[in-house]
One Martini backbone bead per residue (centre of mass of N, CA, C, O) as a GRO file, in nm:
protein
  119
    1MET     BB    1   3.611   0.248   0.860
    2PRO     BB    2   3.877   0.396   0.940
    3ASP     BB    3   4.050   0.258   0.721
    4LEU     BB    4   3.913   0.393   0.479
    5ILE     BB    5   3.981   0.685   0.557
    6GLN     BB    6   4.287   0.649   0.562
    7TRP     BB    7   4.317   0.564   0.266
    8ALA     BB    8   4.187   0.816   0.146
    9ALA     BB    9   4.397   1.010   0.262
   10LEU     BB   10   4.643   0.890   0.119
   11VAL     BB   11   4.541   0.931  -0.168
   12GLY     BB   12   4.502   1.236  -0.138
   13MET     BB   13   4.794   1.309  -0.080
   14ALA     BB   14   4.918   1.198  -0.341
   15THR     BB   15   4.747   1.364  -0.538
   16ILE     BB   16   4.813   1.648  -0.437
   17ALA     BB   17   5.118   1.628  -0.469
   18ALA     BB   18   5.121   1.575  -0.772
   19LEU     BB   19   4.966   1.829  -0.863
   20PHE     BB   20   5.163   2.031  -0.737
   21LEU     BB   21   5.416   1.949  -0.897
   22ILE     BB   22   5.297   2.015  -1.172
   23GLU     BB   23   5.246   2.317  -1.113
   24VAL     BB   24   5.538   2.397  -1.044
   25ARG     BB   25   5.653   2.317  -1.318
   26ARG     BB   26   5.476   2.518  -1.479
   27TRP     BB   27   5.583   2.777  -1.348
   28SER     BB   28   5.890   2.730  -1.453
   29SER     BB   29   5.836   2.676  -1.777
   30THR     BB   30   5.644   2.923  -1.783
   31ASP     BB   31   5.444   3.197  -1.830
   32ALA     BB   32   5.274   3.282  -1.582
   33ILE     BB   33   4.938   3.403  -1.490
   34ILE     BB   34   5.021   3.402  -1.204
   35GLY     BB   35   5.087   3.534  -0.911
   36ARG     BB   36   5.248   3.556  -0.618
   37ARG     BB   37   5.001   3.548  -0.430
   38GLN     BB   38   4.875   3.289  -0.554
   39ARG     BB   39   5.111   3.103  -0.497
   40ILE     BB   40   5.107   3.131  -0.191
   41LEU     BB   41   4.820   3.031  -0.151
   42ARG     BB   42   4.867   2.748  -0.278
   43ILE     BB   43   5.082   2.654  -0.085
   44TRP     BB   44   4.910   2.678   0.172
   45LEU     BB   45   4.690   2.488   0.082
   46VAL     BB   46   4.862   2.233   0.059
   47VAL     BB   47   4.968   2.228   0.346
   48LEU     BB   48   4.689   2.217   0.489
   49ILE     BB   49   4.578   1.965   0.349
   50GLU     BB   50   4.801   1.774   0.435
   51ALA     BB   51   4.762   1.817   0.739
   52LEU     BB   52   4.469   1.720   0.746
   53LEU     BB   53   4.526   1.432   0.643
   54VAL     BB   54   4.718   1.353   0.870
   55MET     BB   55   4.512   1.399   1.096
   56MET     BB   56   4.317   1.179   0.990
   57ILE     BB   57   4.511   0.940   1.021
   58ILE     BB   58   4.599   0.989   1.338
   59GLY     BB   59   4.338   1.043   1.500
   60PRO     BB   60   4.219   0.765   1.595
   61SER     BB   61   4.482   0.678   1.753
   62PHE     BB   62   4.511   0.937   1.930
   63THR     BB   63   4.198   0.946   2.056
   64SER     BB   64   4.138   0.654   2.181
   65ARG     BB   65   4.343   0.696   2.455
   66LYS     BB   66   4.186   0.942   2.537
   67ASP     BB   67   4.026   1.183   2.648
   68PRO     BB   68   3.756   1.367   2.543
   69ALA     BB   69   3.889   1.647   2.552
   70SER     BB   70   4.130   1.589   2.361
   71ALA     BB   71   3.957   1.500   2.123
   72LEU     BB   72   3.808   1.766   2.090
   73ILE     BB   73   4.055   1.939   2.038
   74TYR     BB   74   4.165   1.790   1.793
   75TRP     BB   75   3.901   1.818   1.610
   76THR     BB   76   3.899   2.127   1.626
   77VAL     BB   77   4.163   2.173   1.482
   78CYS     BB   78   4.075   2.036   1.223
   79MET     BB   79   3.844   2.235   1.166
   80VAL     BB   80   4.018   2.491   1.150
   81VAL     BB   81   4.188   2.397   0.913
   82GLY     BB   82   3.948   2.359   0.720
   83LEU     BB   83   3.856   2.659   0.731
   84ALA     BB   84   4.121   2.774   0.623
   85VAL     BB   85   4.097   2.643   0.348
   86VAL     BB   86   3.838   2.788   0.264
   87VAL     BB   87   3.946   3.077   0.285
   88LEU     BB   88   4.186   3.044   0.087
   89ALA     BB   89   4.009   2.960  -0.152
   90ALA     BB   90   3.858   3.229  -0.169
   91PHE     BB   91   4.109   3.401  -0.227
   92ASP     BB   92   4.188   3.250  -0.485
   93LEU     BB   93   3.928   3.310  -0.638
   94ARG     BB   94   3.963   3.615  -0.636
   95GLU     BB   95   4.226   3.611  -0.803
   96VAL     BB   96   4.104   3.480  -1.054
   97VAL     BB   97   3.893   3.700  -1.112
   98LYS     BB   98   4.094   3.932  -1.143
   99GLY     BB   99   4.256   3.805  -1.377
  100TYR     BB  100   4.020   3.782  -1.571
  101ALA     BB  101   3.950   4.084  -1.582
  102ARG     BB  102   4.224   4.178  -1.685
  103ALA     BB  103   4.226   4.009  -1.947
  104ARG     BB  104   3.964   4.120  -2.065
  105ARG     BB  105   4.051   4.415  -2.080
  106ARG     BB  106   4.296   4.365  -2.263
  107VAL     BB  107   4.145   4.246  -2.503
  108PHE     BB  108   3.950   4.487  -2.553
  109ARG     BB  109   4.173   4.694  -2.591
  110ASP     BB  110   4.306   4.555  -2.834
  111LEU     BB  111   4.055   4.553  -3.017
  112ARG     BB  112   4.010   4.857  -3.016
  113GLY     BB  113   4.289   4.929  -3.136
  114GLU     BB  114   4.258   4.768  -3.403
  115HIS     BB  115   3.998   4.906  -3.498
  116GLU     BB  116   4.124   5.196  -3.520
  117ASP     BB  117   4.352   5.119  -3.732
  118VAL     BB  118   4.161   5.042  -3.975
  119ARG     BB  119   4.030   5.334  -4.034
   0.00000   0.00000   0.00000
């Protein structure tokens, strides 16, 4: 079973890295609609997710020969990194909602301006 988890973590790492490279390429090729803060959040998210997956891969071999206290500390650090990912994802979601609200206000303002010009 640990081998399956390690393979899943490797596939996850490769997938996340590929998706991140695609997103970075999109940032540089077009006028991105996300701001600097959201880019930084997403970079940190990818770094932490990749670190978490690496920790999942090396965790079973690292903790199998150690005493239980060090294994507990190791997996607690993994859990803290996972919780940090959740918190950063919530901040990223907040930025997405703010950007959506800004775009919606801009669209309605433009529609209202065009409507007033027609009269």
